[in-house]
C-alpha positions, -999 to 999 in steps of 0.1 A, spaced: -701 337 -495 -683 378 -499 -701 406 -491 -697 439 -500 -689 466 -472 -725 479 -471 -745 445 -469 -722 439 -442 -725 469 -422 -766 465 -424 -760 424 -416 -747 438 -386 -769 463 -376 -802 436 -382 -788 412 -359 -778 443 -331 -816 456 -338 -829 413 -329 -806 410 -302 -811 450 -283 -839 455 -294 -839 485 -268 -805 497 -270 -796 492 -311 -801 526 -319 -772 540 -300 -750 518 -325 -757 544 -348 -726 567 -333 -705 534 -348 -723 530 -387 -738 558 -389 -719 580 -413 -726 615 -398 -716 604 -369 -698 631 -343 -671 598 -345 -668 594 -380 -672 627 -396 -649 645 -373 -615 613 -378 -621 593 -346 -622 563 -360 -596 569 -383 -579 578 -351 -577 538 -335 -568 529 -368 -541 544 -377 -528 553 -343 -523 593 -341 -548 621 -335 -560 625 -377 -594 634 -394 -612 608 -409 -586 619 -446 -561 612 -426 -548 646 -420 -528 650 -384 -546 675 -358 -539 676 -320 -544 661 -292 -571 687 -282 -609 679 -282 -626 685 -316 -636 717 -310 -609 734 -304 -594 713 -331 -619 729 -355 -620 763 -343 -579 760 -349 -586 754 -383 -610 782 -387 -591 806 -369 -554 798 -377 -535 818 -405 -503 822 -421 -491 851 -406 -489 840 -372 -459 829 -349 -465 796 -322 -447 785 -297 -457 752 -287 -447 735 -249 -448 700 -255 -447 686 -293 -466 656 -315 -492 657 -347 -503 691 -335 -471 706 -346 -472 691 -376 -506 704 -378 -494 742 -366 -463 738 -390 -490 733 -419 -511 764 -409 -486 794 -393 -459 817 -406 -434 800 -384 -433 774 -348 -411 766 -324 -417 738 -304 -400 726 -273 -401 686 -259 -384 668 -233 -384 631 -249 -355 633 -270 -366 600 -291 -396 614 -299 -378 643 -310 -357 624 -335 -388 609 -344 -410 635 -353 -381 658 -365 -384 636 -398 -424 642 -403 -425 689 -399 -428 712 -422 -396 734 -429 -411 764 -409 -409 743 -376 -382 747 -350 -387 713 -329 -361 720 -298 -348 686 -275 -347 706 -239 -345 677 -211 -363 687 -176 -341 689 -148 -332 719 -118 -328 743 -144 -357 755 -155 -344 757 -192 -379 740 -205 -401 763 -189 -377 788 -198 -375 786 -233 -401 808 -241 -379 836 -223 -345 829 -240 -364 830 -276 -361 868 -269 -394 872 -290 -430 874 -282 -455 850 -302 -490 858 -310 -501 825 -302 -483 798 -277 -500 763 -267 -493 751 -233 -501 710 -232 -463 698 -222 -449 692 -186 -446 717 -161 -478 739 -174 -479 764 -147 -446 781 -147 -453 780 -184 -482 791 -185 -467 823 -163 -436 828 -187 -460 825 -220 -484 850 -202 -453 873 -204 -443 868 -243 -472 877 -261 -479 895 -291 -505 928 -285 -533 905 -297 -520 870 -284 -533 845 -268 -526 815 -247 -541 779 -251 -537 757 -219 -550 721 -221 -566 700 -196 -572 733 -181 -605 720 -162 -575 703 -140 -574 714 -103 -535 721 -100 -543 750 -131 -568 768 -113 -540 795 -105 -537 802 -142 -574 814 -143 -562 843 -119 -535 847 -130 -548 860 -161 -575 875 -150 -551 898 -132 -532 907 -161 -564 918 -180 -568 881 -200 -604 866 -205 -611 831 -210 -633 809 -237 -633 772 -228 -643 745 -258 -649 711 -246 -659 681 -262 -643 647 -271 -611 642 -283 -595 620 -302 -591 579 -293 -608 589 -259 -644 585 -247 -640 612 -214 -648 652 -220 -619 670 -223 -612 706 -219 -592 737 -234 -591 769 -222 -580 803 -247 -572 832 -221 -571 863 -242 -579 903 -248 -592 926 -269 -587 928 -304 -568 896 -304 -553 873 -335 -575 852 -338 -606 873 -336 -625 863 -299 
């Protein structure tokens, strides 16, 4: 006999309580409609295979605390430069005035371009000895409100990024907990930047991630 989804969930929950009387309460993270993973889209991400909210709207591969902050603070008068590309590029394009993103994987560029808003310029740049990838922000001849460092050669990209910001510009460095990125904190501090760390679970992951925002006074994100 068929049963509705609520009935099925109730049956599963009952079985879990009977089988695991001491640990069943932890299964609320899966079955509670208000669980952190469910309301942030973790399960929908697992189902679709790309980072998204429960309604399927794309988000970056950043921890949910960082994503929530960006959803509140990004505005349509900001220009964003992104090292590395993905569903994050769609996310930024839907919120900002303009986005320039660089990506070393040409096949991924071809796939992603079909999904991007018109205000996004996605550029394929190879990783070679020319350093064109990390110098791509320099060659724009512009300054940027937000720079996202989430691709390859991050320390070199970070050094160039903090030199090409507007007066209120900020830099986001993903995976900032890694020891090889400690230099970024020292470099930013020497140039008058403060930092704010966002930590937590991100889409499709179980461990804790960290992204740091480097900013100065009167910055574009209102920190």
